[in-house]
Backbone as numpy.savetxt, mean C-alpha at the origin, in Angstrom:
# Nx Ny Nz CAx CAy CAz Cx Cy Cz
23.47 1.18 3.45 23.15 2.59 3.54 21.85 2.86 2.79
20.92 3.57 3.43 19.65 3.88 2.80 19.79 5.09 1.91
19.13 5.03 0.77 19.15 6.15 -0.15 18.08 7.14 0.26
18.21 8.39 -0.09 17.13 9.35 0.13 15.91 8.91 -0.68
14.76 9.32 -0.24 13.51 8.91 -0.90 13.51 9.24 -2.38
13.95 10.42 -2.74 13.85 10.80 -4.16 14.60 9.82 -5.04
15.82 9.48 -4.66 16.59 8.55 -5.48 15.96 7.18 -5.49
15.48 6.73 -4.33 14.88 5.41 -4.25 13.59 5.34 -5.07
12.77 6.38 -5.01 11.54 6.39 -5.79 11.87 6.36 -7.28
12.86 7.14 -7.69 13.23 7.17 -9.09 13.73 5.82 -9.56
14.56 5.17 -8.74 15.07 3.85 -9.11 13.93 2.85 -9.14
13.06 2.87 -8.11 11.96 1.92 -8.04 11.03 2.09 -9.23
10.75 3.31 -9.59 9.82 3.55 -10.68 10.46 3.43 -12.05
11.78 3.31 -12.08 12.44 3.10 -13.36 11.94 1.82 -14.01
11.46 0.88 -13.19 10.88 -0.34 -13.72 9.64 -0.10 -14.56
9.03 1.08 -14.44 7.89 1.42 -15.27 8.33 1.72 -16.70
9.62 1.98 -16.92 10.11 2.32 -18.25 9.69 3.70 -18.70
9.53 4.62 -17.79 9.06 5.95 -18.11 10.23 6.89 -18.33
10.52 7.29 -19.56 11.64 8.18 -19.80 11.46 9.54 -19.16
10.24 9.95 -18.89 10.01 11.26 -18.27 10.60 11.34 -16.87
10.78 10.20 -16.22 11.34 10.23 -14.88 12.75 10.79 -14.86
13.49 10.63 -15.93 14.85 11.16 -16.00 14.84 12.68 -16.10
13.70 13.25 -16.44 13.60 14.69 -16.63 13.08 15.43 -15.40
13.08 14.79 -14.23 12.63 15.48 -13.03 13.54 16.66 -12.74
12.92 17.77 -12.42 13.70 18.96 -12.08 14.22 18.85 -10.65
15.15 19.71 -10.32 15.69 19.75 -8.95 14.55 20.03 -7.97
13.60 20.86 -8.38 12.47 21.17 -7.51 11.59 19.96 -7.25
11.37 19.14 -8.28 10.57 17.93 -8.10 11.29 16.93 -7.20
12.61 16.82 -7.37 13.39 15.92 -6.52 13.32 16.40 -5.08
13.47 17.70 -4.88 13.38 18.25 -3.51 12.00 18.00 -2.92
10.97 18.08 -3.75 9.61 17.81 -3.28 9.48 16.37 -2.79
10.02 15.42 -3.56 9.98 14.01 -3.14 10.73 13.81 -1.82
11.87 14.45 -1.67 12.62 14.34 -0.42 11.80 14.85 0.75
11.12 15.94 0.52 10.33 16.57 1.58 9.11 15.73 1.99
8.61 14.91 1.11 7.41 14.12 1.38 7.62 13.09 2.48
8.80 12.58 2.62 9.07 11.48 3.55 9.30 12.03 4.95
8.18 12.35 5.63 8.21 12.89 6.98 7.35 12.02 7.89
7.41 12.31 9.18 6.57 11.59 10.13 6.76 10.08 10.03
5.67 9.35 10.13 5.73 7.89 10.04 6.20 7.40 8.68
6.10 8.23 7.66 6.54 7.81 6.32 8.06 7.64 6.26
8.77 8.08 7.28 10.21 7.82 7.33 10.48 6.32 7.45
9.49 5.57 7.94 9.63 4.11 8.05 9.39 3.41 6.71
8.92 4.14 5.71 8.63 3.55 4.40 9.93 3.23 3.69
10.16 1.95 3.43 11.38 1.50 2.75 11.06 1.25 1.28
11.70 2.03 0.43 11.50 1.91 -1.01 12.50 0.90 -1.55
12.03 -0.07 -2.33 12.93 -1.07 -2.91 13.76 -0.43 -4.03
14.97 -0.95 -4.23 15.83 -0.45 -5.30 15.20 -0.65 -6.67
14.45 -1.72 -6.81 13.71 -2.00 -8.05 12.44 -2.74 -7.65
11.38 -2.63 -8.43 10.15 -3.34 -8.07 10.41 -4.83 -7.93
9.84 -5.42 -6.89 9.94 -6.87 -6.69 9.01 -7.56 -7.68
9.27 -8.82 -8.01 8.37 -9.53 -8.93 6.93 -9.54 -8.40
5.99 -9.59 -9.32 4.58 -9.62 -8.94 4.32 -10.80 -8.00
3.51 -10.56 -7.00 3.20 -11.56 -5.99 2.21 -12.57 -6.54
2.49 -13.84 -6.30 1.60 -14.92 -6.74 0.98 -15.54 -5.49
-0.20 -15.14 -5.14 -0.90 -15.70 -3.98 -2.39 -15.47 -4.16
-3.16 -16.41 -3.67 -4.62 -16.28 -3.76 -5.17 -16.02 -2.37
-6.06 -15.04 -2.28 -6.73 -14.69 -1.03 -8.19 -14.43 -1.38
-8.94 -13.72 -0.53 -10.38 -13.57 -0.75 -10.79 -12.10 -0.85
-11.64 -11.83 -1.84 -12.17 -10.48 -2.00 -13.30 -10.24 -1.00
-13.84 -9.01 -0.93 -14.89 -8.72 0.04 -16.15 -9.57 -0.08
-16.37 -10.17 -1.26 -17.55 -11.03 -1.45 -17.26 -12.49 -1.13
-16.01 -12.80 -0.77 -15.64 -14.18 -0.45 -15.10 -14.95 -1.63
-15.00 -14.31 -2.79 -14.46 -14.97 -3.97 -12.95 -14.91 -4.01
-12.37 -15.72 -4.87 -10.91 -15.76 -5.02 -10.40 -14.43 -5.56
-9.23 -14.01 -5.04 -8.60 -12.77 -5.46 -7.10 -12.95 -5.55
-6.46 -12.14 -6.38 -5.01 -12.06 -6.46 -4.65 -10.58 -6.59
-3.36 -10.26 -6.49 -2.97 -8.87 -6.65 -3.25 -8.37 -8.07
-3.43 -9.26 -9.02 -3.77 -8.83 -10.38 -5.14 -8.16 -10.42
-5.97 -8.39 -9.39 -7.25 -7.70 -9.30 -7.06 -6.19 -9.12
-5.86 -5.77 -8.71 -5.57 -4.36 -8.50 -4.83 -3.74 -9.68
-4.71 -4.48 -10.78 -3.94 -4.03 -11.94 -4.38 -2.64 -12.38
-3.39 -1.84 -12.74 -3.66 -0.50 -13.23 -3.62 0.57 -12.16
-3.46 0.18 -10.90 -3.44 1.16 -9.81 -2.21 0.95 -8.93
-1.81 2.01 -8.27 -0.88 1.89 -7.15 -1.76 1.47 -5.98
-1.44 0.35 -5.35 -2.31 -0.20 -4.31 -1.56 -0.30 -2.99
-2.19 0.23 -1.95 -1.69 0.14 -0.59 -2.31 -1.12 0.01
-1.54 -2.19 0.12 -2.04 -3.45 0.67 -1.58 -3.53 2.13
-2.54 -3.44 3.03 -2.25 -3.49 4.46 -2.63 -4.86 5.00
-1.64 -5.59 5.51 -1.87 -6.91 6.11 -2.05 -6.71 7.61
-3.18 -7.17 8.11 -3.54 -6.90 9.50 -4.31 -8.07 10.07
-4.63 -8.00 11.36 -5.47 -9.00 12.02 -6.24 -8.32 13.15
-7.41 -8.83 13.44 -8.24 -8.25 14.49 -7.67 -8.47 15.88
-6.73 -9.40 16.04 -6.12 -9.64 17.35 -4.86 -8.79 17.56
-4.50 -7.97 16.60 -3.24 -7.21 16.60 -3.50 -5.75 17.01
-3.12 -5.34 18.24 -3.37 -3.96 18.69 -2.82 -2.87 17.76
-1.57 -2.97 17.26 -1.12 -1.90 16.35 -1.92 -1.86 15.04
-2.40 -3.03 14.60 -3.23 -3.08 13.40 -4.53 -2.31 13.63
-5.15 -2.61 14.75 -6.43 -1.97 15.09 -6.24 -0.46 15.23
-5.11 -0.07 15.79 -4.82 1.35 15.99 -4.78 2.12 14.66
-4.22 1.51 13.60 -4.06 2.24 12.35 -5.25 2.13 11.40
-6.20 1.26 11.68 -7.32 1.07 10.76 -8.14 2.35 10.52
-8.45 3.14 11.55 -9.18 4.39 11.24 -8.42 5.32 10.30
-7.09 5.37 10.43 -6.30 6.21 9.53 -6.34 5.66 8.11
-6.31 4.34 7.96 -6.42 3.75 6.62 -7.79 4.03 6.01
-8.83 4.01 6.84 -10.17 4.32 6.37 -10.23 5.77 5.87
-9.65 6.68 6.64 -9.64 8.10 6.22 -8.78 8.29 4.98
-7.68 7.55 4.87 -6.84 7.63 3.67 -7.63 7.20 2.44
-8.34 6.09 2.56 -9.12 5.62 1.40 -10.19 6.65 1.02
-10.80 7.26 2.02 -11.78 8.32 1.73 -11.12 9.48 1.01
-9.94 9.89 1.51 -9.24 11.03 0.91 -8.81 10.73 -0.53
-8.48 9.48 -0.82 -8.02 9.10 -2.15 -9.16 8.68 -3.08
-10.39 8.76 -2.61 -11.53 8.28 -3.41 -11.68 9.05 -4.72
-11.10 10.24 -4.79 -11.17 11.03 -6.02 -10.03 10.71 -6.98
-9.14 9.79 -6.60 -7.97 9.47 -7.43 -8.06 8.02 -7.89
-8.47 7.79 -9.14 -8.63 6.41 -9.63 -7.31 5.65 -9.80
-6.18 6.33 -9.59 -4.87 5.70 -9.78 -4.36 5.01 -8.52
-5.03 5.23 -7.38 -4.53 4.72 -6.09 -5.69 4.09 -5.32
-5.42 2.95 -4.65 -6.45 2.33 -3.80 -5.81 1.81 -2.52
-6.66 1.58 -1.52 -6.24 1.08 -0.21 -7.00 -0.22 0.05
-6.25 -1.31 0.29 -6.84 -2.63 0.45 -6.31 -3.29 1.73
-7.13 -3.34 2.79 -6.70 -4.04 4.00 -7.06 -5.53 3.88
-6.08 -6.40 4.14 -6.30 -7.84 4.04 -6.13 -8.44 5.43
-7.25 -8.90 6.00 -7.23 -9.49 7.35 -6.71 -10.92 7.26
-5.67 -11.21 8.03 -5.03 -12.53 7.99 -5.47 -13.44 9.12
-6.43 -13.02 9.93 -6.89 -13.83 11.06 -7.77 -14.99 10.58
-7.90 -16.02 11.41 -8.84 -17.09 11.12 -10.24 -16.50 11.09
-11.06 -17.03 10.18 -12.39 -16.43 9.93 -12.23 -14.95 9.58
-11.19 -14.65 8.80 -10.79 -13.28 8.50 -11.86 -12.40 7.92
-12.60 -12.90 6.93 -13.61 -12.06 6.29 -14.72 -11.70 7.27
-15.23 -12.69 8.01 -16.30 -12.42 8.97 -15.82 -11.47 10.07
-14.60 -11.71 10.57 -14.07 -10.84 11.61 -13.83 -9.43 11.09
-13.33 -9.32 9.87 -13.09 -8.00 9.28 -14.41 -7.26 9.08
-15.43 -7.96 8.58 -16.73 -7.32 8.39 -17.27 -6.79 9.71
-17.21 -7.62 10.75 -17.69 -7.20 12.07 -16.90 -6.00 12.60
-15.56 -6.09 12.49 -14.71 -5.02 12.99 -14.98 -3.70 12.27
-15.05 -3.75 10.96 -15.27 -2.53 10.18 -16.64 -1.93 10.50
-17.64 -2.77 10.64 -18.98 -2.29 10.97 -19.03 -1.69 12.37
-18.48 -2.40 13.36 -18.49 -1.93 14.74 -17.76 -0.61 14.91
-16.72 -0.41 14.13 -15.91 0.80 14.25 -16.25 1.86 13.21
-17.34 1.63 12.48 -17.84 2.58 11.50 -16.77 2.99 10.48
-16.01 1.99 10.03 -14.98 2.20 9.02 -15.57 1.80 7.67
-16.35 2.68 7.11 -17.16 2.35 5.95 -16.43 2.45 4.61
-15.27 3.10 4.58 -14.55 3.22 3.32 -13.77 1.95 2.99
-13.40 1.18 4.01 -12.61 -0.03 3.81 -13.51 -1.23 3.53
-12.94 -2.21 2.83 -13.68 -3.43 2.50 -13.02 -4.63 3.19
-13.79 -5.70 3.45 -13.26 -6.85 4.19 -12.54 -7.90 3.32
-11.35 -7.57 2.82 -10.51 -8.54 2.14 -9.94 -9.46 3.21
-9.63 -10.70 2.86 -9.11 -11.62 3.87 -8.19 -12.68 3.26
-7.37 -13.24 4.12 -6.44 -14.30 3.72 -6.21 -15.21 4.92
-7.17 -16.09 5.17 -7.12 -16.99 6.33 -5.99 -18.00 6.23
-5.52 -18.27 5.01 -4.43 -19.24 4.82 -3.05 -18.58 4.86
-3.02 -17.25 4.97 -1.77 -16.48 5.02 -0.89 -16.69 3.79
-1.51 -16.92 2.65 -0.75 -17.09 1.40 -0.07 -15.79 0.98
-0.78 -14.68 1.11 -0.22 -13.38 0.70 0.94 -12.96 1.60
0.80 -13.02 2.93 1.95 -12.68 3.78 3.18 -13.56 3.50
2.96 -14.86 3.25 4.09 -15.74 2.94 4.74 -15.34 1.62
3.92 -15.04 0.62 4.45 -14.67 -0.70 5.24 -13.36 -0.64
4.79 -12.45 0.20 5.44 -11.15 0.32 6.64 -11.22 1.27
6.65 -12.20 2.17 7.73 -12.31 3.15 7.50 -11.45 4.36
6.28 -11.45 4.86 5.93 -10.65 6.03 6.40 -11.34 7.30
7.05 -10.56 8.17 7.55 -11.10 9.43 6.69 -10.74 10.62
5.84 -9.75 10.49 4.97 -9.34 11.59 3.87 -8.44 11.08
2.90 -8.22 11.93 1.75 -7.38 11.57 1.74 -6.13 12.46
1.24 -5.04 11.92 0.83 -4.84 10.54 2.04 -4.64 9.63
1.86 -4.98 8.39 2.82 -4.68 7.32 2.03 -4.12 6.15
2.53 -3.05 5.59 1.87 -2.43 4.45 2.84 -2.45 3.28
2.34 -2.90 2.13 3.15 -2.99 0.92 2.49 -2.13 -0.16
3.30 -1.31 -0.82 2.81 -0.50 -1.93 3.11 -1.25 -3.22
2.07 -1.55 -3.98 2.21 -2.28 -5.24 2.07 -1.32 -6.41
2.84 -1.56 -7.46 2.70 -0.77 -8.67 1.53 -1.33 -9.49
1.17 -0.68 -10.60 0.02 -1.15 -11.38 0.17 -2.55 -11.96
1.37 -3.12 -11.96 1.59 -4.48 -12.43 1.62 -5.49 -11.26
1.35 -5.03 -10.04 1.33 -5.93 -8.88 2.69 -6.19 -8.28
3.68 -5.39 -8.65 5.03 -5.54 -8.11 5.20 -4.65 -6.88
5.90 -5.14 -5.87 6.10 -4.37 -4.65 7.12 -3.27 -4.88
6.71 -2.03 -4.62 7.59 -0.87 -4.72 8.20 -0.52 -3.37
7.42 -0.70 -2.31 7.86 -0.25 -0.99 7.12 -1.03 0.09
7.65 -0.93 1.32 7.05 -1.64 2.45 7.23 -0.80 3.71
6.22 -0.88 4.57 6.30 -0.23 5.87 5.92 -1.26 6.92
6.85 -1.57 7.80 6.61 -2.53 8.88 6.12 -1.76 10.10
5.04 -2.24 10.70 4.48 -1.58 11.87 3.37 -0.63 11.48
2.76 -0.04 12.50 1.65 0.87 12.24 2.16 2.24 11.83
1.28 2.99 11.19 1.63 4.34 10.73 0.38 5.19 10.71
0.59 6.49 10.67 -0.51 7.44 10.54 -0.74 7.63 9.03
-1.54 6.74 8.47 -1.72 6.70 7.02 -2.54 7.86 6.47
-3.25 8.56 7.31 -4.02 9.69 6.81 -3.26 11.01 6.95
-1.98 10.94 7.30 -1.16 12.15 7.38 -0.97 12.72 5.97
-0.85 14.02 5.87 -0.68 14.64 4.54 0.50 14.08 3.75
1.60 13.75 4.44 2.76 13.24 3.71 2.49 11.87 3.10
1.70 11.03 3.76 1.36 9.71 3.21 0.51 9.89 1.95
-0.51 10.72 2.05 -1.37 10.96 0.89 -0.57 11.56 -0.26
0.33 12.48 0.04 1.13 13.13 -1.01 2.02 12.12 -1.72
2.67 11.25 -0.96 3.53 10.23 -1.57 2.71 9.32 -2.48
1.54 8.89 -2.02 0.72 7.99 -2.80 0.18 8.66 -4.06
-0.24 9.89 -3.94 -0.72 10.60 -5.13 0.42 10.79 -6.13
1.60 11.09 -5.64 2.74 11.27 -6.53 3.09 9.95 -7.23
3.08 8.84 -6.49 3.32 7.55 -7.11 2.27 7.27 -8.18
1.02 7.62 -7.90 -0.04 7.45 -8.89 0.20 8.29 -10.13
0.66 9.53 -9.95 0.98 10.39 -11.09 2.11 9.79 -11.94
3.15 9.34 -11.26 4.29 8.77 -11.98 3.90 7.50 -12.73
3.06 6.67 -12.11 2.60 5.44 -12.76 1.72 5.78 -13.96
0.85 6.77 -13.80 -0.05 7.16 -14.90 0.73 7.74 -16.07
1.82 8.44 -15.77 2.64 9.03 -16.84 3.26 7.94 -17.70
3.45 6.76 -17.11 4.03 5.64 -17.85 3.02 5.05 -18.82
1.72 5.12 -18.44 0.67 4.48 -19.24 0.36 5.26 -20.45
């Protein structure tokens, strides 16, 4: 049985050790419940943060990267490929989401292309489609999808500031919808309150 979003978010974020989370008012809980609309209904919140992912992939400059490079932020890690139609469909929304969140240093959006020649293909795709907010992260060896346990593309995983998976969404979504941005900003607020 799936829990309502508010309870799941509270349980997932309990791993932050934030005593203020226990003090959420009924209004705040109702607000969290209301956030999970549209495609965000597909967002599955884990009962507790999963252990930090141990995998090496490539940053936009071609250097080695790990999820620890995102430390301190709630990170939307989108695993995609240029050969995947649903992935391509959601990329403009991810680009707009990253633009919308550019004023929030607590949250970031990181698309990781898992195709062969991933970085080059991602660079070409982003340039051709004028998706200038996103960067060409890549994982040609599929180490990150294996470490996370991805069964298909696209898959989006929300990581906490310690690199632990808080939630996952399988399939494409309208990531620039107001409810997606609201959930991410709220997760960023809750994570920042812990720090």
